[in-house]
C-alpha positions as CSV (number, residue, x, y, z in Angstrom):
1,M,74.4,275.5,113.8
2,T,70.9,276.8,114.0
3,S,70.1,280.2,115.4
4,P,69.7,280.5,119.2
5,I,65.9,280.9,118.7
6,D,65.6,277.6,116.8
7,L,67.7,275.8,119.4
8,T,65.8,277.3,122.3
9,G,62.5,276.1,120.7
10,L,64.0,272.6,120.4
11,I,65.2,272.6,124.0
12,R,61.7,273.7,125.2
13,R,60.0,271.0,123.2
14,A,62.5,268.4,124.4
15,R,62.0,269.4,128.0
16,A,58.2,269.0,127.5
17,G,58.8,265.4,126.6
18,D,58.9,265.6,122.8
19,A,61.3,262.7,121.8
20,A,61.6,263.9,118.2
21,A,62.7,267.3,119.5
22,A,65.3,265.7,121.8
23,D,66.6,263.7,118.8
24,A,66.7,266.9,116.6
25,L,68.5,268.8,119.4
26,F,71.3,266.2,119.4
27,A,71.5,266.2,115.6
28,V,71.6,270.0,115.4
29,T,74.1,270.5,118.2
30,Y,76.3,267.5,117.4
31,P,78.8,269.5,115.2
32,E,79.1,272.2,117.9
33,L,79.5,269.6,120.6
34,R,82.3,267.9,118.6
35,R,84.0,271.2,118.1
36,M,83.8,271.9,121.8
37,A,85.2,268.5,122.7
38,R,88.1,268.8,120.1
39,A,89.0,272.3,121.3
40,H,88.9,271.2,125.0
41,L,91.0,268.1,124.3
42,R,93.5,270.0,122.2
43,R,93.9,272.7,124.8
44,G,94.7,270.0,127.4
45,G,98.2,269.6,125.8
46,R,98.3,265.8,126.4
47,D,100.2,263.5,124.1
48,A,97.3,261.1,123.4
49,V,93.9,262.5,122.6
50,L,90.6,261.2,123.9
51,D,88.2,259.9,121.4
52,T,86.1,263.1,120.6
53,T,83.1,261.1,119.6
54,S,83.0,259.1,122.8
55,V,83.3,262.3,124.9
56,V,80.5,263.9,123.0
57,H,78.2,260.9,123.3
58,E,78.9,260.3,126.9
59,S,78.4,264.0,127.7
60,Y,75.1,264.0,125.8
61,L,73.9,260.9,127.7
62,R,74.6,262.7,130.9
63,L,72.8,265.8,129.7
64,A,69.7,263.8,128.7
65,Q,69.7,261.7,131.9
66,G,69.8,265.0,133.9
67,G,66.3,265.9,132.6
68,L,67.5,268.7,130.2
69,P,67.8,271.4,132.9
70,F,68.8,274.1,130.5
71,E,66.6,276.7,128.9
72,D,68.5,278.2,126.0
73,R,71.6,277.8,123.8
74,F,73.9,279.5,126.3
75,H,72.8,277.3,129.2
76,F,72.9,274.2,126.9
77,L,76.5,274.9,125.9
78,G,77.5,275.6,129.4
79,Y,76.0,272.4,130.7
80,A,77.5,270.5,127.8
81,G,81.0,271.9,128.7
82,K,80.5,270.9,132.3
83,A,79.4,267.4,131.3
84,M,82.5,267.1,129.0
85,R,84.7,268.1,131.9
86,A,83.0,265.5,134.1
87,V,83.6,262.8,131.5
88,V,87.3,263.7,131.2
89,V,87.7,263.9,135.0
90,D,86.0,260.6,135.5
91,L,88.3,258.9,133.0
92,A,91.3,260.5,134.5
93,R,90.3,259.3,138.0
94,R,89.9,255.7,136.7
95,Q,93.3,255.8,135.1
96,V,95.0,257.2,138.2
97,A,93.3,254.6,140.4
98,A,94.3,251.8,138.0
99,R,97.9,253.0,138.0
100,R,97.9,253.1,141.7
101,G,96.4,249.6,141.9
102,G,92.7,250.5,142.2
103,G,91.8,246.9,141.8
104,A,88.8,247.6,139.6
105,P,89.0,246.7,135.9
106,H,89.7,249.7,133.7
107,V,87.0,250.2,131.1
108,P,87.9,253.0,128.6
109,L,85.2,255.0,126.9
110,A,86.3,253.7,123.5
111,E,89.3,252.1,121.8
112,G,92.3,254.5,122.1
113,A,90.5,256.7,124.6
114,E,93.4,256.9,127.1
115,V,95.1,259.8,128.8
116,P,98.7,259.3,129.7
117,A,99.2,259.0,133.5
118,A,100.7,262.5,133.8
119,G,97.8,263.9,131.7
120,A,95.3,262.2,134.0
121,E,96.9,263.7,137.1
122,E,96.9,267.1,135.4
123,V,93.2,266.8,134.6
124,L,92.5,266.0,138.2
125,R,94.6,268.9,139.4
126,V,92.8,271.4,137.1
127,H,89.5,269.9,138.2
128,E,90.4,270.3,141.9
129,A,91.6,273.9,141.3
130,L,88.3,274.8,139.6
131,E,86.4,273.3,142.5
132,A,88.4,275.3,144.9
133,L,87.8,278.5,142.8
134,A,84.1,277.7,142.7
135,A,84.0,277.6,146.5
136,L,85.7,281.1,146.7
137,D,84.2,282.8,143.7
138,P,81.3,280.9,142.0
139,R,80.8,283.5,139.2
140,T,84.5,283.4,138.2
141,A,84.4,279.6,138.1
142,R,81.2,279.7,136.0
143,V,83.0,282.1,133.6
144,V,85.8,279.5,133.2
145,E,83.3,276.7,132.7
146,L,81.4,278.6,130.0
147,R,84.5,279.9,128.2
148,Y,86.9,277.1,128.5
149,F,84.6,274.0,128.6
150,G,81.6,275.5,127.0
151,G,83.5,277.3,124.2
152,L,81.4,280.5,124.5
153,T,82.8,283.9,123.6
154,E,83.0,286.7,126.1
155,V,79.8,288.3,124.6
156,E,77.9,285.0,125.0
157,V,79.2,284.4,128.6
158,A,78.2,288.0,129.5
159,A,74.7,287.4,128.1
160,A,74.4,284.0,129.8
161,L,75.4,285.3,133.2
162,G,73.7,288.7,132.9
163,V,76.9,290.7,133.4
164,T,79.0,293.0,131.3
165,E,81.7,291.9,128.9
166,R,84.2,293.9,131.0
167,T,83.2,291.8,134.1
168,V,83.7,288.6,132.1
169,R,87.2,289.8,131.0
170,R,88.1,290.7,134.6
171,D,86.8,287.4,135.9
172,W,88.7,285.5,133.2
173,E,92.0,287.3,134.1
174,K,91.4,286.6,137.8
175,A,90.8,282.9,137.0
176,R,94.0,282.7,134.9
177,L,96.0,284.1,137.8
178,W,94.2,281.8,140.2
179,F,95.1,278.8,138.1
180,V,98.8,279.8,137.7
181,E,99.1,280.0,141.4
182,A,97.0,276.9,142.3
183,L,98.8,274.7,139.7
184,R,102.3,275.9,140.6
185,D,102.0,274.7,144.2
186,G,100.7,271.2,143.1
């Protein structure tokens, strides 16, 4: 991956409307986005794995349609992680609705891009727990998004949020305890 300075320059040019810079941004970040998607899907512990390429492409389309609201590498990766989470949650919602007779035709992202029913419900429970955490403690929820979904290190999260690494570690531990309790009751 390019240095944060190069990526930041591409992001700024893409935001200014430079289509070539937007294409270059996708090309440069594609391996990192695939790594993030693979890591996220692997951590999910589900039997079947979503198609990494489909998750990356769908996430990138959502980022591009959102007007590229990020300013640097940290924000880009944070938004990318959030977009990937949204893709997985949307797919899980469709699968749970179909299983419960939602009536709408099920259209997967790609061939083989299916989450087992139990996995889909788990994805929704994690999503709902993260939403509840965000309502109580937005910064801690942002730490989870950047670390878990964005794949950033503690140092990178601290820089992105303007806090110390110790604060990030403390928020991460608080979030872990929150999720244990929130998911135990579900």
